[in-house]
C-alpha positions in Angstrom: 83.0 42.0 -217.3 85.4 42.8 -220.1 82.8 43.2 -222.7 80.0 45.2 -220.4 82.9 47.4 -219.3 84.4 48.3 -222.5 80.6 48.9 -224.3 80.3 51.5 -221.3 83.7 53.1 -222.4 82.8 53.0 -225.8 79.5 55.2 -224.6 81.8 57.1 -222.3 84.4 57.8 -224.7 81.7 59.2 -227.4 83.0 63.0 -227.1 85.9 62.4 -228.8 83.7 60.9 -231.8 85.6 58.1 -232.1 84.7 55.0 -234.2 85.8 51.5 -232.5 87.6 49.8 -235.5 89.3 47.1 -233.9 91.0 46.2 -230.8 94.4 44.0 -231.0 95.6 41.5 -229.1 98.2 44.2 -226.6 96.1 46.4 -226.0 93.1 43.5 -225.3 95.8 42.6 -222.6 96.0 46.2 -221.6 92.7 46.8 -221.1 92.5 43.5 -219.1 95.2 45.0 -216.5 92.9 48.4 -216.4 89.8 46.3 -215.7 92.5 45.1 -212.4 92.9 48.6 -211.4 89.3 49.4 -211.6 88.5 46.3 -209.6 90.9 47.7 -207.0 89.2 50.6 -206.7 90.9 52.9 -208.7 88.4 54.3 -210.9 89.9 57.8 -212.4 92.9 55.6 -213.5 90.8 53.1 -215.3 88.4 55.7 -216.9 91.4 57.6 -218.0 93.5 55.1 -219.3 91.2 53.3 -221.3 89.8 56.1 -223.0 94.0 56.8 -224.0 94.1 53.7 -225.1 91.6 53.1 -227.3 91.8 57.0 -228.4 95.6 55.3 -229.6 94.0 52.3 -231.2 91.5 54.2 -233.2 93.0 57.7 -233.6 92.6 57.6 -237.4 88.7 57.7 -236.8 88.9 61.2 -235.3 86.1 63.6 -237.0 86.6 66.6 -238.9 85.1 68.7 -236.0 87.8 67.7 -233.0 90.4 68.1 -236.1 89.7 71.4 -236.6 90.2 72.4 -232.9 93.9 70.8 -232.5 95.1 73.3 -234.6 98.5 72.3 -236.1 98.4 68.0 -235.0 96.8 66.2 -237.8 95.7 62.5 -236.8 96.0 60.7 -240.1 94.6 57.1 -241.5 96.0 54.5 -242.8 95.0 54.9 -245.8 96.2 58.5 -246.2 99.2 57.5 -245.8 99.2 54.1 -248.5 97.8 56.6 -250.8 100.9 59.1 -250.6 103.3 56.6 -250.5 102.0 55.8 -254.1 102.1 59.2 -255.2 105.4 61.3 -257.1 106.7 62.8 -253.3 108.6 65.0 -256.6 105.1 67.0 -256.5 105.8 68.4 -252.8 108.8 68.8 -254.5 107.9 71.2 -257.0 108.6 74.6 -255.6 111.5 76.9 -256.9 113.4 76.6 -253.2 114.1 73.1 -253.7 114.5 73.4 -257.7 117.7 76.0 -256.9 118.6 73.5 -253.7 119.0 70.6 -256.6 121.1 73.1 -258.8 123.1 73.7 -256.7 124.0 70.7 -255.2 124.7 69.5 -258.7 126.7 72.4 -259.4 129.0 71.3 -256.8 129.1 67.9 -257.5 127.1 67.0 -253.9 124.7 64.3 -252.7 121.7 66.1 -251.1 118.7 65.2 -249.5 115.8 66.5 -247.4 115.7 64.8 -244.2 113.6 64.3 -240.9 110.8 66.6 -239.9 109.9 68.0 -243.1 109.7 64.1 -244.8 107.9 63.4 -242.0 105.6 66.3 -242.1 104.7 65.3 -246.0 103.4 62.1 -244.8 101.5 63.3 -241.6 100.0 66.1 -244.4 101.2 68.5 -241.7 102.6 71.9 -243.2 106.2 72.6 -242.9 108.3 76.1 -243.6 111.3 74.5 -242.1 113.7 72.0 -244.3 116.7 70.1 -242.9 119.1 69.3 -245.8 121.8 66.6 -245.4 124.7 67.5 -248.1 127.7 64.7 -248.3 130.0 67.4 -247.9 130.3 70.8 -247.1 126.7 72.1 -246.0 128.5 75.7 -245.4 129.3 75.7 -249.1 126.4 74.2 -250.3 124.7 77.3 -248.1 126.7 79.9 -249.3 125.5 79.0 -253.0 122.7 78.8 -252.7 121.9 81.6 -250.9 123.8 83.4 -254.0 121.2 81.7 -256.2 118.3 82.9 -254.6 119.5 86.4 -254.8 118.3 89.4 -252.9 116.6 88.7 -249.8 118.3 85.6 -248.8 119.8 85.7 -245.5 122.6 83.2 -244.9 123.8 82.7 -241.5 126.6 80.2 -240.7 127.7 78.6 -237.6 131.3 77.2 -238.3 131.4 75.6 -234.5 128.4 73.3 -235.4 129.3 72.8 -238.9 126.0 74.5 -240.4 124.2 77.3 -242.2 120.7 78.5 -242.4 119.4 80.4 -245.1 116.1 82.4 -244.2 114.3 83.5 -247.4 110.8 85.3 -246.8 109.0 82.6 -244.7 110.8 80.0 -245.3 114.0 78.5 -243.7 116.2 75.9 -244.7 119.3 74.6 -242.3 122.1 73.1 -244.1 124.3 70.2 -242.4 127.3 67.7 -243.6 126.4 64.7 -243.1 127.9 63.2 -239.9 128.5 60.4 -237.4 128.7 60.9 -234.0 129.7 59.2 -230.5 129.5 59.7 -226.8 130.4 60.2 -223.7 128.7 58.8 -221.1 128.6 62.1 -218.6 127.9 64.4 -221.9 125.0 64.3 -225.2 127.3 66.8 -226.4 129.0 64.3 -229.3 132.3 63.8 -231.3 131.5 64.9 -234.7 133.2 63.3 -237.6 132.6 63.4 -241.3 130.1 60.8 -242.6 127.6 59.3 -245.3 124.4 59.7 -245.5 123.9 56.4 -243.7 126.1 57.4 -240.8 123.8 60.7 -240.9 120.5 58.7 -240.9 121.7 56.0 -237.8 122.3 59.4 -235.7 118.4 60.1 -236.1 116.3 59.8 -232.8 113.0 58.1 -233.9 112.9 56.0 -237.7 110.1 58.1 -238.3 112.8 61.5 -238.2 114.9 59.3 -241.0 113.3 59.4 -243.6 115.0 61.1 -246.3 114.5 62.3 -250.2 117.1 63.1 -252.8 117.0 66.4 -254.1 120.2 65.3 -256.8 118.5 65.5 -260.5 119.4 62.5 -261.3 117.7 60.8 -258.4 115.5 63.5 -257.4 111.9 63.0 -255.5 113.5 59.3 -254.3 112.8 58.2 -250.4 115.5 56.9 -248.6 114.3 54.6 -245.8 116.5 52.4 -244.5 114.7 51.5 -240.8 110.8 51.7 -242.0 110.0 54.7 -240.8 107.3 54.9 -244.0 105.7 51.8 -241.9 106.1 52.8 -238.5 103.9 55.8 -239.2 101.5 53.5 -241.1 101.6 51.9 -237.8 101.2 55.0 -235.6 104.5 53.6 -233.6 107.4 55.5 -232.5 110.9 54.0 -232.4 114.7 53.7 -232.5 117.1 53.0 -236.2 119.1 51.7 -234.0 119.2 50.1 -230.3 117.0 52.1 -228.0 119.6 51.8 -225.1 122.3 53.7 -227.1 120.5 55.9 -228.1 118.7 57.3 -225.6 122.0 56.6 -223.4 123.9 58.6 -225.8 121.3 61.4 -225.7 118.9 61.2 -223.0 116.4 64.0 -224.0 115.3 61.5 -226.8 113.4 60.0 -224.0 111.2 63.2 -223.5 110.9 63.9 -227.3 109.5 60.2 -227.6 107.1 60.9 -224.9 106.5 64.2 -226.7 106.4 62.9 -230.4 103.8 59.8 -228.9 101.8 62.5 -227.7 101.6 65.5 -230.1 101.3 62.4 -233.0 99.1 60.1 -231.1 101.1 57.1 -231.5 102.0 54.3 -229.8 105.6 53.8 -228.1 107.2 50.5 -229.2 107.6 47.4 -226.8 111.7 47.7 -226.9 112.0 51.6 -227.2 109.7 51.8 -224.0 111.8 49.3 -222.4 114.6 51.3 -223.1 112.7 54.4 -221.8 112.6 52.2 -218.2 116.2 51.4 -218.1 117.7 54.7 -219.3 115.5 57.0 -217.1 118.4 57.7 -215.0 120.5 59.5 -217.3 117.7 62.1 -217.9 119.7 63.7 -215.4 122.5 65.3 -217.3 119.8 66.7 -219.5 119.3 70.7 -218.0 116.2 71.6 -216.9 115.9 74.7 -219.4 115.8 71.4 -222.0 113.1 69.0 -220.2 110.7 71.9 -219.6 110.8 72.7 -223.3 109.4 69.5 -223.9 107.0 69.1 -220.9 105.7 72.3 -222.6 104.9 70.6 -226.0 103.6 67.6 -224.4 101.1 70.2 -222.8 100.2 71.6 -225.7 99.6 68.7 -226.9 96.2 67.7 -228.0 95.1 65.1 -225.6 98.4 66.2 -222.6 97.3 63.1 -220.5 98.9 60.1 -222.8 102.7 62.3 -222.1 101.9 62.1 -218.4 101.0 58.7 -217.8 103.6 57.5 -220.5 105.8 59.7 -218.4 104.7 58.0 -214.9 105.1 54.2 -216.7 108.7 54.4 -217.7 109.8 56.5 -214.6 110.9 59.4 -215.6 107.9 61.6 -213.9 109.3 61.0 -210.9 112.3 62.1 -211.4 111.6 65.4 -213.2 108.4 66.3 -211.7 108.2 64.5 -208.4 105.3 67.2 -207.1 102.7 65.8 -209.3 103.5 62.0 -208.7 102.9 62.4 -205.1 99.3 63.4 -206.2 99.0 59.6 -207.0 97.1 57.0 -204.8 93.7 56.4 -203.1 93.7 55.8 -199.6 91.1 54.2 -198.2 89.6 54.3 -194.8 86.3 53.0 -192.5 85.5 52.2 -196.3 85.6 56.1 -197.2 88.4 56.9 -199.7 89.0 59.6 -202.2 89.4 60.3 -205.5 93.2 59.7 -207.0 94.5 63.3 -207.4 96.9 62.5 -209.9 94.3 61.3 -212.6 91.8 63.3 -211.7 94.1 66.2 -212.7 94.9 64.9 -216.1 91.5 64.6 -216.7 91.2 68.3 -215.9 94.3 69.2 -217.8 92.1 67.8 -220.8 89.0 69.3 -220.4 90.8 72.5 -220.4 93.1 71.7 -223.6 89.6 71.0 -225.4 88.7 74.7 -224.9 92.0 76.7 -224.8 95.5 76.6 -226.2 96.9 78.8 -223.4 100.2 76.9 -222.1 100.5 78.9 -219.2 96.6 77.9 -218.2 97.1 74.8 -218.6 100.0 74.6 -216.4 98.0 76.4 -213.6 95.4 73.5 -214.2 98.5 70.9 -214.2 99.5 72.3 -210.8 95.9 73.5 -209.4 95.4 70.4 -207.0 99.5 70.3 -206.4 98.9 71.4 -202.5 96.4 68.0 -201.7 99.5 65.8 -200.3 100.8 68.0 -198.2 97.1 69.2 -196.8 95.7 65.3 -196.9 93.9 64.6 -193.5 91.6 62.3 -192.1 89.0 63.6 -189.8 85.8 61.3 -188.6 83.3 63.0 -189.4 84.2 64.8 -192.8 86.6 62.0 -194.0 89.1 62.8 -196.4 89.8 66.7 -196.0 92.4 68.9 -198.2 91.8 72.5 -196.7 93.5 74.7 -198.0 95.5 73.0 -200.2 94.5 75.9 -203.3 96.6 78.2 -200.8 99.3 75.8 -199.8 99.4 75.2 -203.4 99.5 78.9 -204.0 103.2 79.3 -202.5 104.6 76.3 -203.7 104.3 77.4 -207.4 107.7 79.9 -207.3 109.9 76.5 -206.3 108.6 74.3 -209.0 108.9 77.2 -211.5 112.7 77.9 -210.0 113.4 74.4 -210.5 112.1 73.8 -213.5 113.6 76.7 -215.5 110.3 78.1 -216.3 109.8 82.0 -216.0 109.6 83.6 -212.8 108.0 86.7 -214.0 104.2 87.5 -215.5 103.4 83.8 -216.2 104.3 82.3 -212.9 102.6 85.0 -211.0 99.4 84.0 -213.3 99.8 80.6 -212.8 99.6 81.1 -208.5 96.6 83.5 -208.5 94.7 80.7 -210.8 95.8 78.0 -208.3 95.4 80.4 -205.3 92.0 81.3 -206.3 90.5 78.2 -208.0 88.3 77.1 -204.8 86.4 80.4 -204.6 84.2 79.6 -207.7 83.6 76.6 -206.7 82.2 77.4 -203.4 80.3 80.4 -204.6 78.7 78.1 -206.9 77.8 75.4 -204.4 75.9 78.0 -202.3 73.8 81.2 -203.1 75.0 82.7 -205.4 75.7 86.5 -203.8 76.5 89.8 -205.4 78.8 90.8 -202.7 81.2 87.1 -203.0 81.0 88.0 -207.0 82.7 91.3 -206.7 85.4 90.1 -204.6 86.0 87.5 -206.8 85.9 89.9 -209.8 88.1 92.3 -207.9 91.2 89.7 -206.6 90.6 87.6 -210.5 91.0 91.0 -212.5 91.6 90.4 -215.9 92.1 86.4 -215.4 88.5 85.8 -214.8 87.5 84.4 -217.8 90.5 82.3 -217.4 89.4 81.4 -213.9 86.2 80.4 -214.7 86.6 77.9 -217.4 89.7 76.4 -215.3 87.0 75.7 -212.1 84.4 74.4 -215.1 87.2 71.6 -216.2 87.2 70.9 -213.2 84.4 69.5 -212.3 84.9 65.5 -212.9 82.4 64.2 -210.5 80.8 61.0 -211.6 76.9 61.9 -210.4 75.9 63.4 -213.0 73.3 65.6 -211.2 75.8 66.9 -208.8 77.8 67.7 -212.0 75.0 69.6 -213.5 74.2 71.3 -211.0 77.5 72.8 -210.6 77.4 74.0 -214.2 73.9 75.7 -213.5 75.7 77.1 -211.2 78.2 78.1 -212.9 76.3 80.1 -215.7 74.3 81.7 -213.1 77.9 82.9 -211.9 79.1 83.5 -215.3 76.3 86.3 -215.9 76.4 87.6 -212.3 80.1 88.6 -213.3 78.7 90.0 -216.8 76.2 91.8 -215.0 78.0 93.5 -211.7 81.0 94.4 -213.9 79.0 95.8 -216.0 77.2 98.1 -213.2 80.4 98.8 -210.9 83.6 98.5 -213.0 85.0 96.3 -210.3 87.4 94.8 -212.8 91.0 96.0 -211.3 89.5 98.8 -209.7 91.3 101.0 -207.1 89.3 102.6 -204.6 87.8 106.2 -205.8 89.5 107.7 -202.6 92.9 107.3 -202.5 95.5 107.5 -200.0 97.1 110.4 -200.6 94.1 112.1 -200.5 93.0 110.8 -197.4 96.8 112.0 -195.9 95.7 115.5 -196.7 91.7 115.2 -195.9 93.0 114.3 -192.2 96.8 115.8 -192.2 98.3 112.8 -191.7 101.7 111.4 -192.6 102.2 107.6 -193.8 100.2 104.9 -190.9 97.9 102.4 -190.1 94.9 104.1 -189.9 95.4 105.5 -193.6 95.3 101.3 -194.7 92.8 100.8 -192.6 90.6 103.6 -194.2 91.2 101.9 -197.4 90.3 98.6 -196.8 86.9 99.7 -195.1 86.3 101.5 -198.2 87.2 99.0 -200.6 84.9 96.2 -198.4 82.1 98.9 -198.5 82.1 99.0 -202.6 82.8 94.7 -202.7 79.8 94.2 -200.0 77.8 96.5 -202.2 76.7 99.2 -199.4 78.0 102.1 -201.1 78.7 102.6 -204.9 82.3 101.9 -206.6 81.6 106.6 -207.2 84.2 108.9 -205.6 81.5 111.0 -203.5 80.0 108.2 -201.7 83.2 107.0 -200.9 84.5 110.1 -199.1 81.6 110.2 -197.2 81.6 106.8 -195.9 85.6 107.6 -195.2 84.7 110.6 -193.2 81.6 108.2 -191.4 84.8 105.9 -190.8 87.3 108.1 -189.4 85.3 109.6 -186.9 84.3 106.4 -185.5 88.5 106.0 -185.5 88.7 109.3 -183.5 89.7 111.4 -186.4 88.6 114.9 -187.5 89.3 116.1 -191.2 91.4 119.5 -191.6 91.5 120.1 -195.1 87.7 119.6 -196.8 87.5 120.6 -200.2 85.4 123.2 -200.9 81.7 121.9 -202.2 81.1 122.7 -205.5 
């Protein structure tokens, strides 16, 4: 059964263009656990988890086509990292910026190192313009001297409270900080900071892959300082903390979110001990501000395969604490032999689908929340089975509270997400029936400029395992798209305003603001959307006069006919 299911899965994930090279013992064990889930009836969970397991195991084999789509994210092979390890690191620090930093450090008699993400990204072949420099001494003094060496065009910003300084020069930013050691109190993530050595500074880093340093002093220029085996963890595609993970996460609980975010962005594993510490320390996330959590969630959503991050958040228990509405989608209930899909895993599959065609953060948020109203609308009907009637409208109403609680923007971004959640069933209903001009006009009118994003969401939402049904929907969506294009060219419906407005109605019938004016405007709008009259002033005016007569209204100020 194991190998039959695995063979099926390899065929299933062919869209990722992966080549399965080997399966480690630990991954085989986890695959067996997923088979248990499948036997228990949760097909969505089984397929998605196994896809992610094999993607993680063989992520280095991703095709060049896929790699190009995921702008800014690079899946690196073990061979590339080994090649980089044997190369002279000096080649990556050959520019004028690093030469001047080296000169400045030696003139001041200070030890100086590039640390963190810049060093990591050299090995990951990810270009970066943001450079972090640790100085064993005063980072501010070093930054000011370096700024003078750069000359005109250099801008130095000093942050005395934090002991840091930033130098901006053209498109490059260099941040200088003195080496330090930190200690924390239990109720805050703000550390007590003291001057320290390079070793102290590396000890306080969040993960081994971010704790590597490269010396810039002339005598040791280009020397890699890697006390925690960060390079080995890059080779093994592993996220691990430099010191005891319980201390690392308890001191600064935001690191738990960063741990999962890095694993998602880079397609890395989380070390077992590190993951177990996530589970033990999850409650500490409550001292972190919602803004910081939302920032990490945004980065997870913008990853190539966001489902990986949300599954890890769920496995360690963090998701229940930071996003309970999403967790509520989980589970399959069976009654009289009839079940429904697991809406949590369905949602993650739809998010992965949309991520293949769009990098828009707010479209991805709309996708993540498109079925958020289902738990509140779930009903059992003896004839129909499980239903979720009006879940799109309930979900639309839930969006403002979710955004408010998570400190997401309460502006047009939120309204955009609301609109897509509220409308996401409309194209599906149209595609499931005869595609009429009237229905398409109304869809175009209500979606406006967001119609293309709405159609992308609805196409991503087709996750049926019934290939014939799936193809029928896709074919009908093509028909809907073509009708949208034709009717837009013909009727100019997108964002249209009725050609006869309220002011003109008031003038013609000598009316003050009243219900009759709104009724006439709605009648004109409906007639245009139903195709009864063209979207033109004269036709709309004549229609208004007829409707007004039926309502007992007589025109007082008719315009002169030309």
